[in-house]
C-alpha positions in Angstrom: -27.2 13.0 92.4 -30.7 13.6 93.6 -33.2 15.1 91.1 -36.0 17.5 92.0 -39.5 17.3 90.6 -38.7 20.4 88.6 -35.6 18.9 87.0 -37.5 15.7 86.3 -40.3 17.6 84.6 -37.9 19.7 82.6 -35.8 16.7 81.5 -39.0 14.9 80.4 -40.3 18.0 78.5 -37.0 18.4 76.7 -36.8 14.8 75.7 -40.3 14.9 74.3 -39.6 18.2 72.5 -36.5 16.8 71.0 -38.5 13.8 69.7 -40.9 16.2 68.0 -43.9 16.0 70.3 -45.9 19.2 69.7 -47.4 19.4 73.2 -44.2 18.4 75.0 -44.9 20.7 78.0 -48.4 19.4 78.7 -47.4 15.8 78.1 -44.4 16.0 80.4 -46.6 17.4 83.2 -49.1 14.6 82.6 -46.5 11.9 82.7 -44.8 13.2 85.9 -48.2 13.7 87.6 -49.3 10.2 86.8 -46.0 8.6 87.8 -46.0 10.5 91.1 -49.8 10.2 91.7 -50.1 13.9 92.1 -52.5 16.5 90.8 -51.2 19.4 88.8 -51.4 21.6 91.8 -49.5 19.2 94.0 -46.8 18.9 91.4 -46.4 22.7 91.1 -46.3 22.9 95.0 -43.6 20.2 95.2 -41.3 21.3 92.3 -38.4 22.0 94.6 -38.6 18.7 96.4 -36.4 15.7 95.6 -37.9 12.8 93.6 -37.2 9.2 94.6 -35.2 6.9 92.4 -38.3 4.8 92.1 -40.2 7.7 90.7 -37.4 8.4 88.2 -37.6 4.8 87.0 -41.4 5.1 86.7 -41.1 8.3 84.7 -38.4 6.7 82.5 -40.7 3.7 81.7 -43.6 6.1 80.7 -41.3 8.3 78.6 -40.1 5.2 76.7 -43.7 4.2 76.0 -44.4 7.7 74.7 -41.3 7.8 72.5 -42.3 4.4 71.0 -45.5 6.1 69.8 -48.1 5.5 72.5 -50.2 8.6 73.1 -49.9 10.1 76.6 -53.7 10.1 77.1 -53.7 6.3 76.8 -50.7 6.0 79.1 -52.3 8.0 81.9 -55.9 6.9 81.1 -57.4 10.4 81.1 -57.5 13.7 79.2 -59.1 17.1 79.5 -61.6 18.5 77.1 -63.5 21.8 77.3 -62.4 22.0 80.9 -63.8 18.6 81.8 -61.7 15.7 83.1 -62.4 12.5 81.1 -61.5 8.8 81.4 -59.8 7.7 78.2 -58.9 4.2 76.8 -58.0 2.7 73.5 -61.7 2.1 72.9 -62.1 5.8 71.9 -60.3 8.5 70.0 -58.4 11.0 72.3 -60.3 14.3 72.4 -58.5 17.0 70.4 -58.5 20.7 70.6 -60.0 20.9 67.1 -63.2 19.2 68.3 -63.8 22.0 70.9 -65.0 24.0 67.8 -67.7 21.4 67.4 -68.5 21.5 71.1 -68.7 25.3 71.1 -71.2 25.4 68.2 -73.3 22.7 69.8 -73.3 24.5 73.1 -74.4 27.8 71.4 -77.3 26.0 69.8 -78.3 24.1 73.0 -78.3 27.3 75.0 -80.5 28.9 72.3 -83.0 26.0 72.5 -83.6 26.9 76.2 -85.5 24.9 78.8 -86.2 21.3 77.6 -83.7 21.4 74.8 -82.5 18.0 73.6 -79.0 17.3 72.2 -77.7 14.0 70.6 -73.9 13.4 70.5 -73.7 10.8 67.7 -70.5 8.7 67.4 -69.9 10.0 70.9 -66.6 8.1 71.7 -65.6 9.3 75.1 -68.7 11.5 75.3 -66.5 14.6 75.2 -68.8 16.8 73.0 -72.1 15.9 74.6 -70.7 16.3 78.1 -69.3 19.7 77.3 -72.8 20.7 76.1 -74.4 19.3 79.2 -72.0 21.2 81.5 -72.4 24.5 79.7 -76.1 24.4 78.7 -77.7 23.3 82.0 -81.3 23.5 80.7 -80.8 20.8 78.1 -80.8 17.0 78.2 -78.1 15.1 76.3 -78.0 11.6 74.8 -74.5 10.0 74.1 -74.8 7.4 71.3 -72.1 5.1 70.0 -71.9 1.6 68.5 -68.8 0.5 70.4 -69.5 -1.2 73.8 -66.1 0.0 75.1 -67.0 3.6 74.1 -70.3 3.4 75.9 -68.6 2.1 79.0 -66.4 5.1 79.0 -69.3 7.5 78.3 -71.0 6.2 81.4 -67.9 6.6 83.5 -67.4 10.1 82.2 -71.0 11.0 82.9 -70.5 9.9 86.6 -67.1 11.5 86.8 -68.5 14.9 85.9 -71.7 14.4 88.0 -74.0 14.8 85.0 -76.1 11.7 85.6 -79.4 13.7 86.0 -79.3 15.0 82.4 -77.2 12.7 80.3 -78.0 9.2 79.1 -76.1 6.7 77.0 -77.5 4.5 74.3 -76.2 2.1 71.7 -76.7 3.3 68.1 -75.2 2.6 64.7 -74.8 5.9 62.8 -74.9 4.0 59.5 -78.5 2.9 60.1 -81.7 4.9 60.6 -82.3 5.9 64.2 -84.5 3.8 66.4 -87.8 5.3 67.5 -86.3 6.3 70.9 -83.9 8.7 69.2 -86.0 11.6 68.0 -87.1 15.1 68.6 -83.6 16.6 69.0 -82.8 20.4 68.8 -79.2 19.5 68.0 -77.3 16.6 66.6 -73.6 17.0 67.0 -71.4 14.4 65.3 -67.7 13.8 64.9 -67.8 10.7 62.7 -65.0 8.7 61.2 -63.7 10.7 58.3 -60.3 9.5 57.3 -60.3 8.0 53.7 -59.5 4.3 53.9 -56.4 4.6 51.7 -55.0 7.4 53.9 -55.0 5.4 57.2 -51.7 3.6 56.5 -50.0 6.9 56.2 -51.2 8.3 59.6 -48.8 9.0 62.4 -47.9 5.8 64.4 -49.6 7.3 67.5 -52.9 7.3 65.6 -52.6 4.3 63.2 -51.3 1.8 65.8 -53.2 3.0 68.9 -56.5 4.7 68.2 -59.6 2.5 67.2 -59.8 1.9 63.5 -63.7 2.0 63.6 -63.5 5.6 64.8 -61.1 6.7 62.0 -62.2 4.9 58.7 -64.7 7.0 56.8 -64.8 4.9 53.7 -63.1 5.3 50.3 -63.4 9.1 50.2 -64.0 9.6 53.9 -67.5 10.8 53.5 -69.6 7.6 54.1 -70.9 8.7 57.5 -71.9 12.2 56.3 -74.0 10.8 53.5 -75.9 8.4 55.7 -76.3 10.7 58.7 -77.5 13.6 56.5 -80.0 11.3 54.8 -81.2 9.0 57.6 -80.9 11.1 60.8 -82.6 14.3 59.8 -85.8 12.6 60.9 -84.4 12.7 64.5 -84.4 16.5 64.5 -87.2 18.8 65.4 -88.2 21.3 62.8 -85.7 24.0 63.0 -83.2 21.7 64.5 -79.5 21.7 63.6 -77.1 19.0 62.5 -73.5 19.9 63.3 -70.5 17.9 61.9 -66.8 18.0 62.5 -65.0 17.4 59.1 -61.5 16.6 58.0 -59.2 18.9 56.1 -60.6 19.9 52.7 -63.9 18.1 53.4 -66.1 21.1 54.3 -67.3 21.9 50.8 -68.2 18.4 50.0 -70.1 17.9 53.4 -71.9 21.2 52.9 -73.1 19.9 49.5 -74.2 16.6 51.0 -76.3 18.5 53.6 -77.8 20.8 50.9 -78.7 17.7 48.8 -80.6 16.3 51.8 -82.7 19.4 52.4 -80.6 21.2 55.0 -80.6 25.0 54.9 -78.7 27.9 56.4 -75.5 25.9 56.0 -72.4 27.5 57.5 -68.8 26.4 58.2 -66.6 27.4 61.1 -62.8 27.4 61.2 -60.6 25.9 63.9 -57.7 27.8 65.5 -55.4 26.6 62.6 -57.7 28.3 60.0 -59.0 25.0 58.7 -62.7 24.7 58.0 -63.5 22.3 60.8 -67.3 22.4 61.4 -70.2 22.3 59.0 -73.8 22.8 60.2 -77.2 23.3 58.8 -80.9 23.3 59.9 -83.9 21.3 58.8 -87.0 23.2 58.3 -89.5 20.9 56.7 
């Protein structure tokens, strides 16, 4: 019996939901769109049309990969963040909704910096935070910095994909070392560093533990290694009055705020994500 696109989508959604996938609706749509090589708009337009048996087989293969634990963003090779389409690979973490809180705070500070404002996205991964800033604070210039060659390749692809070449550059940098002389005079440093305690990684969901890059997850014994080094060594890259903004893990906000205070940051504030978790810690350097 022939299956419509709508039935194919609904069946995929229900199978993912039954397997405990929290974003089953979004993921089902992404899988069917990818298998059919259609945009979201084309899929919605064609919902009443019949799908070929070849398409049904392609969807089935993709669903099996997802049910085995592979994240859908890696399956389809892209994801959306802050309204921007991004290329994604296993060289980088998949952008998450929680990180949009970090992006929003960085955008606000970048907009306040005005013409000539400079923003550094440190541990940039896919470049999602820095690109969101560049797209929403058009007077600023953004640098995406990461140690991973694979991540930097993706950053460059995503800069081009979003037509932001004129204001965004990509550089190699190790966040655990002092910045080079070319990385200085920023109004904002936004950073989503590795923050999972080493001992907790084995207990992570299979979709994270077996697919996402370890170097983007492991934050050391207590998960705070990157915060200590960056708060100490990277404050010199900020202009006076500049802001360092961190994403933090669950129950880390207080410790990170103390690390920042110990390193001379002032006006330290935390911001919750949509789940009520203290997700972002920021502070300014004034001397």
